[in-house]
C-alpha positions in Angstrom: -41.5 45.6 55.1 -38.1 45.9 56.9 -38.0 42.2 57.4 -38.7 41.7 53.6 -36.0 44.1 52.6 -33.5 42.5 55.0 -34.3 39.1 53.6 -33.8 40.2 50.0 -30.6 41.9 50.9 -29.0 38.8 52.5 -30.3 36.5 49.8 -28.9 38.8 47.0 -25.5 39.2 48.6 -25.2 35.6 49.5 -25.1 34.8 45.8 -22.1 37.1 45.5 -20.4 35.5 48.5 -20.9 38.6 50.6 -23.8 37.3 52.7 -23.8 36.0 56.2 -20.6 35.3 58.1 -20.9 32.3 60.3 -18.7 31.0 63.1 -16.0 28.4 62.4 -14.8 26.3 64.2 -17.5 25.8 66.8 -17.6 23.3 69.7 -17.8 19.7 68.6 -21.4 18.6 69.0 -20.4 15.5 71.0 -18.9 17.8 73.7 -20.9 19.7 76.2 -20.4 23.4 76.8 -22.9 23.5 79.8 -20.3 23.1 82.5 -22.8 23.7 85.3 -25.6 21.5 83.8 -28.1 24.4 84.2 -31.5 24.2 82.4 -32.2 27.9 81.6 -28.8 29.1 80.2 -29.3 28.2 76.5 -28.0 31.6 75.3 -24.8 31.2 77.3 -24.3 27.6 76.1 -24.9 28.5 72.5 -22.6 31.5 72.7 -19.9 29.4 74.3 -20.3 26.8 71.6 -20.1 29.4 68.8 -16.8 30.6 70.4 -15.5 27.0 70.7 -15.3 27.2 74.4 -17.1 26.1 77.6 -19.5 28.1 79.8 -16.9 28.0 82.6 -14.2 29.6 80.3 -16.7 32.1 78.9 -17.6 33.3 82.4 -13.9 33.6 83.2 -13.0 35.5 80.1 -15.9 37.9 80.1 -16.7 38.3 83.8 -20.4 38.1 82.9 -22.4 35.6 85.0 -25.1 33.5 83.5 -28.7 34.6 83.9 -31.8 32.4 83.4 -32.7 34.3 80.2 -31.3 37.1 78.1 -32.6 39.7 75.7 -31.0 40.2 72.3 -28.9 43.2 73.4 -27.6 41.2 76.3 -26.5 38.3 74.0 -24.8 40.8 71.7 -23.0 42.3 74.8 -21.9 38.8 75.8 -20.3 38.3 72.4 -18.7 41.8 72.5 -17.2 41.1 75.9 -15.7 37.9 74.5 -14.1 40.0 71.8 -16.5 39.1 68.9 -18.7 41.6 67.1 -22.1 40.2 66.0 -25.3 41.5 64.7 -28.8 40.0 65.0 -31.3 39.7 62.3 -34.6 39.9 64.2 -38.3 39.1 63.8 -38.1 36.4 61.2 -40.7 33.8 60.5 -39.7 30.2 60.0 -39.6 30.3 56.2 -37.5 33.4 56.1 -35.1 32.1 58.8 -34.7 28.9 56.7 -33.9 30.9 53.6 -31.3 32.9 55.4 -29.7 30.0 57.2 -29.5 28.1 53.9 -27.2 30.9 52.6 -24.5 30.1 55.1 -21.3 28.7 53.7 -21.0 25.0 54.3 -19.5 24.2 57.7 -20.3 27.6 59.3 -22.6 28.1 62.2 -24.8 30.9 63.7 -26.9 31.3 66.8 -30.6 30.9 66.4 -32.9 32.3 69.2 -36.6 31.9 68.9 -39.8 32.7 70.7 -42.4 29.9 71.2 -46.1 30.5 71.0 -46.4 30.6 74.8 -43.9 33.4 75.0 -40.9 31.4 76.3 -37.7 31.2 74.2 -34.7 29.1 73.4 -31.4 29.4 71.6 -29.5 26.8 69.7 -26.6 26.6 67.2 -27.4 26.0 63.5 -24.7 24.7 61.2 -24.9 24.4 57.5 -23.8 20.9 56.8 -24.2 19.5 53.3 -23.9 16.0 54.6 -26.7 16.3 57.1 -29.9 14.8 55.6 -32.6 15.0 58.3 -34.9 12.6 56.5 -35.2 15.1 53.6 -36.8 17.8 55.7 -34.9 21.0 55.4 -31.7 19.1 54.6 -28.2 20.6 55.3 -29.3 22.5 58.4 -28.2 20.9 61.7 -29.4 22.3 65.0 -27.4 21.6 68.1 -28.8 22.3 71.6 -25.6 22.7 73.7 -27.7 23.3 76.9 -28.6 19.6 76.9 -26.0 17.2 78.3 -25.0 15.6 76.0 -25.9 18.1 73.3 -29.0 17.3 71.3 -28.7 17.3 67.5 -31.7 17.6 65.2 -32.8 19.3 62.0 -34.4 22.7 61.4 -36.7 23.8 62.9 -35.4 22.6 66.3 -39.0 22.6 67.5 -42.0 23.5 65.5 -44.7 26.2 66.0 -42.4 29.0 66.9 -43.4 32.6 66.3 -40.2 34.6 65.9 -36.7 33.7 64.9 -33.6 35.8 65.5 -30.2 34.9 63.9 -26.9 36.0 65.4 -24.1 36.3 62.8 -20.6 37.8 62.8 -20.1 41.4 61.6 
């Protein structure tokens, strides 16, 4: 019920221009943020990209070392230590996540963390891009995996069959 109310709230206010606040500018998708080429630091790479910086610079500015994985509160703390206040809309299914992501103003980005069926997770950056077609499947939503070197670009959903989506937006 809480998820349903949250969804209605954001959809309603997005029509008034008061909805989600995305990040802009973010790291160019042809540039890598993953300075150390690690393969289990997706949340750190995505956070760095949203802040338009690299992992090396984010570690230097926050003093927080990368971990292999992170919980939602740890990701929020990483943003906070970088001087940015965010909130996380949690526990969304794919359709609800798509609806909320579609309300982003064109050109703005958010962090999207998700849990796979096997229990593992991943985090990517999603940008609302009216020029991104994705073969007609969920057009205008571009996912960038900054953990990959070079970053991997695809449409939404980044990978199918996920159970839970969490969206990180600015306060």
